[in-house]
N, CA and C atoms as an extended XYZ file, in Angstrom:
402
Properties=species:S:1:pos:R:3:atomname:S:1:resname:S:1:resid:I:1 pbc="F F F"
N        43.829      326.195      125.092 N   MET     1
C        43.015      326.170      123.995 CA  MET     1
C        42.581      327.578      123.674 C   MET     1
N        42.395      327.710      122.382 N   GLU     2
C        42.098      329.136      121.895 CA  GLU     2
C        40.599      329.201      122.190 C   GLU     2
N        40.383      330.725      122.505 N   LYS     3
C        38.933      331.156      122.815 CA  LYS     3
C        38.301      332.276      122.027 C   LYS     3
N        37.115      332.327      121.529 N   LEU     4
C        36.712      333.245      120.840 CA  LEU     4
C        36.282      334.220      121.929 C   LEU     4
N        36.819      335.592      121.895 N   ARG     5
C        36.639      336.647      122.883 CA  ARG     5
C        36.512      337.821      121.953 C   ARG     5
N        36.381      337.880      120.742 N   HIS     6
C        36.432      339.309      120.065 CA  HIS     6
C        35.597      339.141      118.945 C   HIS     6
N        34.643      340.119      118.493 N   ILE     7
C        33.820      340.396      117.422 CA  ILE     7
C        33.823      342.001      117.155 C   ILE     7
N        34.046      342.318      115.705 N   ALA     8
C        34.311      343.563      115.534 CA  ALA     8
C        33.075      343.797      114.435 C   ALA     8
N        32.306      344.961      114.784 N   LEU     9
C        31.157      345.232      113.907 CA  LEU     9
C        31.535      346.851      113.264 C   LEU     9
N        31.193      346.832      111.921 N   SER    10
C        31.389      348.095      111.328 CA  SER    10
C        29.977      348.661      111.492 C   SER    10
N        29.795      349.872      112.089 N   VAL    11
C        28.623      350.579      112.294 CA  VAL    11
C        28.698      352.030      111.721 C   VAL    11
N        27.567      352.523      111.500 N   GLU    12
C        27.701      354.096      111.050 CA  GLU    12
C        27.768      355.010      112.109 C   GLU    12
N        27.217      354.913      113.388 N   ASP    13
C        27.306      355.515      114.489 CA  ASP    13
C        27.801      354.614      115.827 C   ASP    13
N        28.905      354.844      116.160 N   PRO    14
C        29.699      353.862      117.360 CA  PRO    14
C        28.704      354.190      118.516 C   PRO    14
N        28.524      355.505      118.761 N   GLU    15
C        28.038      356.004      120.047 CA  GLU    15
C        26.661      355.563      120.083 C   GLU    15
N        25.903      355.733      119.107 N   ALA    16
C        24.436      355.033      119.085 CA  ALA    16
C        24.316      353.520      119.360 C   ALA    16
N        25.373      352.925      118.378 N   ALA    17
C        25.426      351.441      118.610 CA  ALA    17
C        25.633      351.037      120.156 C   ALA    17
N        26.715      351.739      120.789 N   ALA    18
C        26.992      351.625      122.201 CA  ALA    18
C        25.983      351.710      123.008 C   ALA    18
N        25.185      352.664      122.937 N   GLN    19
C        23.961      352.897      123.565 CA  GLN    19
C        22.811      351.857      123.470 C   GLN    19
N        22.830      351.298      122.260 N   PHE    20
C        21.931      350.150      121.939 CA  PHE    20
C        22.456      349.021      122.717 C   PHE    20
N        23.787      348.757      122.737 N   PHE    21
C        24.208      347.531      123.244 CA  PHE    21
C        24.091      347.742      124.854 C   PHE    21
N        24.301      348.798      125.350 N   GLU    22
C        24.071      349.107      126.806 CA  GLU    22
C        22.377      348.851      127.260 C   GLU    22
N        21.494      349.353      126.468 N   GLN    23
C        20.034      349.392      126.619 CA  GLN    23
C        19.638      347.831      126.284 C   GLN    23
N        19.783      347.426      125.269 N   ALA    24
C        19.311      346.110      124.840 CA  ALA    24
C        19.868      344.793      125.421 C   ALA    24
N        21.258      344.904      125.792 N   PHE    25
C        22.048      343.633      126.302 CA  PHE    25
C        22.533      343.858      127.520 C   PHE    25
N        22.527      344.986      128.076 N   GLY    26
C        23.051      345.218      129.376 CA  GLY    26
C        24.705      345.209      129.551 C   GLY    26
N        25.300      345.444      128.148 N   MET    27
C        26.682      345.474      128.085 CA  MET    27
C        27.292      346.946      128.605 C   MET    27
N        28.642      346.787      129.047 N   ARG    28
C        29.326      348.154      129.490 CA  ARG    28
C        30.307      348.458      128.718 C   ARG    28
N        30.609      349.685      128.671 N   ARG    29
C        31.806      350.102      127.864 CA  ARG    29
C        33.259      349.822      128.443 C   ARG    29
N        33.809      349.232      127.800 N   ALA    30
C        35.200      348.673      128.114 CA  ALA    30
C        36.199      349.782      127.655 C   ALA    30
N        36.021      350.786      127.034 N   GLY    31
C        36.975      351.843      126.615 CA  GLY    31
C        36.530      352.272      125.237 C   GLY    31
N        37.513      353.268      124.799 N   ASN    32
C        37.314      353.809      123.524 CA  ASN    32
C        38.216      353.130      122.551 C   ASN    32
N        37.939      352.959      121.354 N   ALA    33
C        38.677      352.499      120.164 CA  ALA    33
C        39.129      353.643      119.484 C   ALA    33
N        40.163      353.374      118.572 N   MET    34
C        40.487      354.570      117.625 CA  MET    34
C        39.380      355.011      116.615 C   MET    34
N        38.473      354.130      116.313 N   ARG    35
C        37.453      354.354      115.421 CA  ARG    35
C        35.913      354.086      116.049 C   ARG    35
N        35.958      354.026      117.285 N   GLY    36
C        34.668      353.776      118.064 CA  GLY    36
C        34.767      353.319      119.320 C   GLY    36
N        33.970      352.422      119.965 N   VAL    37
C        33.876      352.006      121.323 CA  VAL    37
C        34.133      350.539      121.476 C   VAL    37
N        34.620      350.072      122.594 N   TYR    38
C        34.695      348.653      122.997 CA  TYR    38
C        33.594      348.384      123.860 C   TYR    38
N        32.706      347.345      123.886 N   MET    39
C        31.788      346.953      124.706 CA  MET    39
C        32.200      345.587      125.244 C   MET    39
N        31.677      345.151      126.376 N   THR    40
C        31.885      344.003      126.933 CA  THR    40
C        30.713      343.452      127.890 C   THR    40
N        30.759      342.166      127.912 N   ASP    41
C        29.724      341.500      128.582 CA  ASP    41
C        30.388      340.878      129.874 C   ASP    41
N        31.604      340.995      129.966 N   GLY    42
C        32.576      340.746      131.079 CA  GLY    42
C        33.361      339.511      130.534 C   GLY    42
N        33.103      338.847      129.377 N   ILE    43
C        33.873      337.847      128.933 CA  ILE    43
C        34.363      338.332      127.495 C   ILE    43
N        33.226      338.603      126.560 N   MET    44
C        33.516      338.899      125.149 CA  MET    44
C        33.884      340.386      124.908 C   MET    44
N        34.641      340.807      123.952 N   ASN    45
C        34.766      342.083      123.598 CA  ASN    45
C        34.197      342.422      122.201 C   ASN    45
N        33.135      343.503      122.157 N   VAL    46
C        32.550      343.670      120.879 CA  VAL    46
C        33.225      345.165      120.428 C   VAL    46
N        33.740      345.347      119.382 N   ALA    47
C        34.247      346.751      118.729 CA  ALA    47
C        33.163      346.978      117.994 C   ALA    47
N        32.842      348.244      118.294 N   LEU    48
C        31.727      348.965      117.408 CA  LEU    48
C        32.398      350.116      116.746 C   LEU    48
N        33.031      350.002      115.325 N   LEU    49
C        33.693      350.886      114.646 CA  LEU    49
C        33.176      351.577      113.581 C   LEU    49
N        33.644      352.686      113.263 N   ASN    50
C        33.291      353.512      112.135 CA  ASN    50
C        34.283      353.827      111.252 C   ASN    50
N        34.478      353.079      110.101 N   PHE    51
C        35.830      353.298      109.249 CA  PHE    51
C        35.816      354.567      108.295 C   PHE    51
N        34.632      355.180      108.394 N   ALA    52
C        34.329      356.425      107.573 CA  ALA    52
C        34.759      356.238      106.110 C   ALA    52
N        35.610      356.892      105.625 N   ASN    53
C        36.165      356.832      104.340 CA  ASN    53
C        37.350      355.911      104.013 C   ASN    53
N        37.969      355.180      105.252 N   GLU    54
C        38.860      354.135      105.133 CA  GLU    54
C        38.650      352.732      104.645 C   GLU    54
N        39.373      352.233      104.130 N   THR    55
C        39.246      350.831      103.677 CA  THR    55
C        39.295      349.916      104.985 C   THR    55
N        38.292      349.072      105.139 N   VAL    56
C        38.019      348.226      106.256 CA  VAL    56
C        38.987      346.928      105.932 C   VAL    56
N        40.071      346.698      106.895 N   PRO    57
C        40.960      345.684      106.583 CA  PRO    57
C        40.206      344.380      106.177 C   PRO    57
N        40.842      343.749      104.975 N   GLY    58
C        40.246      342.518      104.483 CA  GLY    58
C        39.028      342.932      103.384 C   GLY    58
N        38.767      344.074      103.328 N   TYR    59
C        37.434      344.460      102.515 CA  TYR    59
C        37.979      345.405      101.355 C   TYR    59
N        39.246      345.419      100.735 N   ALA    60
C        39.627      346.227       99.838 CA  ALA    60
C        38.566      346.474       98.733 C   ALA    60
N        38.287      347.765       98.226 N   GLY    61
C        37.602      347.737       97.162 CA  GLY    61
C        36.162      348.119       97.360 C   GLY    61
N        35.600      347.478       98.639 N   LEU    62
C        34.324      347.702       99.000 CA  LEU    62
C        34.026      349.178       99.767 C   LEU    62
N        32.946      349.439       99.340 N   LYS    63
C        32.495      350.812      100.131 CA  LYS    63
C        31.333      350.692      101.162 C   LYS    63
N        31.329      351.391      102.119 N   ASP    64
C        30.354      351.450      103.097 CA  ASP    64
C        30.013      349.930      103.814 C   ASP    64
N        30.942      349.003      104.167 N   VAL    65
C        30.892      347.840      104.581 CA  VAL    65
C        30.278      347.992      106.128 C   VAL    65
N        29.254      347.344      106.442 N   ARG    66
C        28.474      347.298      107.612 CA  ARG    66
C        28.254      345.765      108.059 C   ARG    66
N        28.371      345.561      109.558 N   GLY    67
C        28.030      344.433      110.178 CA  GLY    67
C        29.263      343.702      110.442 C   GLY    67
N        29.326      342.342      110.807 N   VAL    68
C        30.566      341.699      111.161 CA  VAL    68
C        31.613      341.888      110.262 C   VAL    68
N        32.625      342.536      110.506 N   ILE    69
C        33.896      342.406      109.737 CA  ILE    69
C        34.861      341.485      110.162 C   ILE    69
N        34.947      340.984      111.478 N   HIS    70
C        35.995      339.926      111.687 CA  HIS    70
C        35.647      339.347      113.153 C   HIS    70
N        36.109      338.245      113.410 N   PHE    71
C        36.094      337.671      114.747 CA  PHE    71
C        37.639      337.549      115.266 C   PHE    71
N        37.686      337.396      116.661 N   GLY    72
C        39.228      337.355      117.107 CA  GLY    72
C        39.353      336.100      117.892 C   GLY    72
N        40.280      335.449      117.934 N   MET    73
C        40.737      334.257      118.534 CA  MET    73
C        41.836      334.555      119.627 C   MET    73
N        41.728      334.418      120.920 N   TRP    74
C        42.818      334.448      121.953 CA  TRP    74
C        43.386      333.248      121.951 C   TRP    74
N        45.017      333.347      121.735 N   VAL    75
C        45.538      331.984      121.599 CA  VAL    75
C        46.702      331.906      122.686 C   VAL    75
N        47.029      330.829      122.933 N   GLU    76
C        48.027      330.490      124.043 CA  GLU    76
C        49.418      331.087      123.497 C   GLU    76
N        49.883      330.700      122.118 N   ASN    77
C        51.090      331.004      121.417 CA  ASN    77
C        50.797      331.330      120.042 C   ASN    77
N        51.048      332.541      119.797 N   LEU    78
C        51.068      333.117      118.349 CA  LEU    78
C        51.627      332.502      117.453 C   LEU    78
N        52.849      331.996      117.658 N   GLU    79
C        53.706      331.562      116.352 CA  GLU    79
C        53.162      330.055      116.275 C   GLU    79
N        52.659      329.245      117.136 N   GLU    80
C        52.096      328.035      116.928 CA  GLU    80
C        50.737      328.245      116.173 C   GLU    80
N        49.855      329.040      116.651 N   ALA    81
C        48.615      329.273      115.874 CA  ALA    81
C        48.760      329.632      114.618 C   ALA    81
N        49.934      330.513      114.344 N   GLU    82
C        50.027      331.054      112.899 CA  GLU    82
C        50.468      329.859      112.007 C   GLU    82
N        51.107      329.007      112.509 N   LYS    83
C        51.472      327.592      111.866 CA  LYS    83
C        50.313      326.755      111.427 C   LYS    83
N        49.341      326.568      112.581 N   ARG    84
C        48.196      325.799      112.191 CA  ARG    84
C        47.329      326.524      111.486 C   ARG    84
N        47.219      327.893      111.547 N   ILE    85
C        46.543      328.332      110.429 CA  ILE    85
C        46.859      328.398      109.278 C   ILE    85
N        48.026      328.424      108.804 N   VAL    86
C        48.699      328.488      107.446 CA  VAL    86
C        48.467      327.124      106.904 C   VAL    86
N        48.756      326.156      107.624 N   GLU    87
C        48.567      324.688      107.181 CA  GLU    87
C        47.092      324.336      107.108 C   GLU    87
N        46.133      324.936      107.756 N   ALA    88
C        44.695      324.965      107.489 CA  ALA    88
C        44.247      325.776      106.360 C   ALA    88
N        45.247      326.438      105.436 N   GLY    89
C        44.676      327.163      104.230 CA  GLY    89
C        44.616      328.572      104.427 C   GLY    89
N        44.594      329.233      105.780 N   GLY    90
C        44.650      330.451      106.049 CA  GLY    90
C        45.840      331.528      105.564 C   GLY    90
N        45.552      332.683      105.358 N   THR    91
C        46.456      333.605      104.683 CA  THR    91
C        46.741      334.815      105.581 C   THR    91
N        47.967      335.195      105.511 N   TYR    92
C        48.130      336.424      106.453 CA  TYR    92
C        47.683      337.630      105.664 C   TYR    92
N        47.019      338.680      106.394 N   LEU    93
C        46.570      339.846      106.074 CA  LEU    93
C        47.601      341.056      106.447 C   LEU    93
N        47.562      341.382      107.760 N   THR    94
C        48.187      342.296      108.416 CA  THR    94
C        48.440      342.219      109.821 C   THR    94
N        49.231      342.934      110.301 N   GLY    95
C        49.369      342.907      111.913 CA  GLY    95
C        50.679      342.398      112.326 C   GLY    95
N        50.947      342.610      113.501 N   ARG    96
C        51.953      341.919      114.114 CA  ARG    96
C        52.058      341.828      115.525 C   ARG    96
N        52.824      340.992      116.263 N   LYS    97
C        52.757      340.781      117.724 CA  LYS    97
C        53.483      341.949      118.313 C   LYS    97
N        52.971      342.328      119.337 N   GLU    98
C        53.750      343.611      120.152 CA  GLU    98
C        54.278      343.063      121.429 C   GLU    98
N        55.310      343.422      121.628 N   THR    99
C        56.192      343.019      122.824 CA  THR    99
C        55.757      343.832      124.232 C   THR    99
N        55.148      345.042      123.966 N   ASP   100
C        54.700      345.821      125.238 CA  ASP   100
C        53.320      345.044      125.889 C   ASP   100
N        53.498      344.585      126.907 N   PRO   101
C        52.362      343.844      127.576 CA  PRO   101
C        51.007      344.758      127.745 C   PRO   101
N        51.183      345.969      127.753 N   ASN   102
C        50.125      346.784      127.775 CA  ASN   102
C        49.318      347.257      126.490 C   ASN   102
N        49.801      346.615      125.612 N   VAL   103
C        49.372      346.722      124.297 CA  VAL   103
C        48.271      345.682      123.613 C   VAL   103
N        47.340      346.091      123.474 N   PHE   104
C        46.320      345.020      122.737 CA  PHE   104
C        46.665      345.016      121.345 C   PHE   104
N        46.925      344.021      120.707 N   TYR   105
C        47.260      343.894      119.117 CA  TYR   105
C        46.587      342.725      118.679 C   TYR   105
N        46.403      342.851      117.153 N   GLU   106
C        45.847      341.625      116.556 CA  GLU   106
C        46.622      341.492      115.185 C   GLU   106
N        46.516      340.112      114.910 N   VAL   107
C        47.366      339.747      113.594 CA  VAL   107
C        46.193      339.255      112.786 C   VAL   107
N        45.915      339.814      111.752 N   LYS   108
C        44.632      339.493      110.895 CA  LYS   108
C        45.132      338.549      109.960 C   LYS   108
N        44.192      337.435      109.512 N   TYR   109
C        44.361      336.631      108.655 CA  TYR   109
C        42.950      336.410      107.755 C   TYR   109
N        43.159      335.616      106.720 N   ARG   110
C        41.853      335.285      105.897 CA  ARG   110
C        41.618      333.868      105.896 C   ARG   110
N        40.619      333.295      106.258 N   MET   111
C        40.054      331.735      106.183 CA  MET   111
C        40.168      331.548      104.586 C   MET   111
N        40.290      330.260      104.137 N   PRO   112
C        40.003      329.901      102.868 CA  PRO   112
C        38.902      330.452      102.010 C   PRO   112
N        37.750      330.805      102.801 N   ASP   113
C        36.588      331.105      102.015 CA  ASP   113
C        36.470      332.652      101.985 C   ASP   113
N        37.460      333.407      102.586 N   GLY   114
C        37.465      334.963      102.580 CA  GLY   114
C        37.234      335.424      103.883 C   GLY   114
N        36.716      334.717      104.697 N   THR   115
C        36.283      335.254      106.071 CA  THR   115
C        37.584      335.921      106.808 C   THR   115
N        37.541      337.100      107.324 N   VAL   116
C        38.607      337.733      107.909 CA  VAL   116
C        38.536      337.369      109.409 C   VAL   116
N        39.648      337.124      110.196 N   PHE   117
C        39.687      337.042      111.504 CA  PHE   117
C        41.243      337.443      112.166 C   PHE   117
N        41.054      337.538      113.468 N   ASP   118
C        42.495      337.789      113.916 CA  ASP   118
C        42.852      337.051      115.235 C   ASP   118
N        44.076      336.858      115.494 N   VAL   119
C        44.617      336.275      116.566 CA  VAL   119
C        45.461      337.170      117.525 C   VAL   119
N        45.475      336.760      118.594 N   THR   120
C        46.352      337.530      119.752 CA  THR   120
C        46.766      337.095      120.818 C   THR   120
N        47.763      337.183      121.390 N   GLU   121
C        48.081      336.515      122.902 CA  GLU   121
C        47.687      337.484      123.899 C   GLU   121
N        47.422      338.864      123.502 N   SER   122
C        47.224      339.863      124.721 CA  SER   122
C        45.756      339.986      124.938 C   SER   122
N        44.905      339.493      124.235 N   GLY   123
C        43.484      339.735      124.324 CA  GLY   123
C        42.869      340.924      124.124 C   GLY   123
N        41.678      341.343      124.502 N   TRP   124
C        41.016      342.639      124.178 CA  TRP   124
C        40.334      343.240      125.323 C   TRP   124
N        40.551      344.593      125.252 N   ARG   125
C        40.019      345.262      126.522 CA  ARG   125
C        38.601      344.815      126.952 C   ARG   125
N        38.423      344.399      128.152 N   GLY   126
C        37.009      344.015      128.654 CA  GLY   126
C        36.635      342.424      128.355 C   GLY   126
N        37.656      341.736      127.553 N   ALA   127
C        37.361      340.275      127.434 CA  ALA   127
C        38.135      339.543      128.536 C   ALA   127
N        37.675      338.229      128.925 N   VAL   128
C        38.461      337.687      129.940 CA  VAL   128
C        38.704      336.162      129.187 C   VAL   128
N        39.931      335.776      129.167 N   LYS   129
C        40.132      334.451      128.387 CA  LYS   129
C        39.595      333.125      129.176 C   LYS   129
N        39.839      333.090      130.424 N   GLU   130
C        39.453      331.682      130.956 CA  GLU   130
C        38.188      332.291      131.844 C   GLU   130
N        37.191      331.277      131.683 N   VAL   131
C        35.833      331.418      132.276 CA  VAL   131
C        35.436      330.189      132.945 C   VAL   131
N        34.974      330.170      134.241 N   GLN   132
C        34.782      328.987      134.998 CA  GLN   132
C        33.212      328.664      134.567 C   GLN   132
N        33.052      327.334      134.059 N   PRO   133
C        31.611      327.014      133.836 CA  PRO   133
C        30.586      327.121      134.853 C   PRO   133
N        29.362      327.309      134.618 N   ALA   134
C        28.280      327.273      135.642 CA  ALA   134
C        28.184      326.024      136.342 C   ALA   134
């Protein structure tokens, strides 16, 4: 079963946002991202990203995008998930599967209403796919 394990936020200052997540929610740093910091609660990965003057994937033509920019689903089989996504009306945006097991990758899509999301088989740093219910 697919699992929601990743949320990406566009923020002005990733370091300040990371400190906020540490202090307010007790989250810890899972590592550095190309544009910011990955935070984790031990199950979910939250990417705190500053795209500066770059276009945020899926938001072409918009400036200074802030807040939730996409969510990520950890899937069992990328090819099967892609087929279901397209059949449900989703459209491909960018990305590809990486064969290196040490690489975290995302394949981005857009829902019919325009919401951007990504799927992966490899997960995200600090996220855990299977969790035992309490």
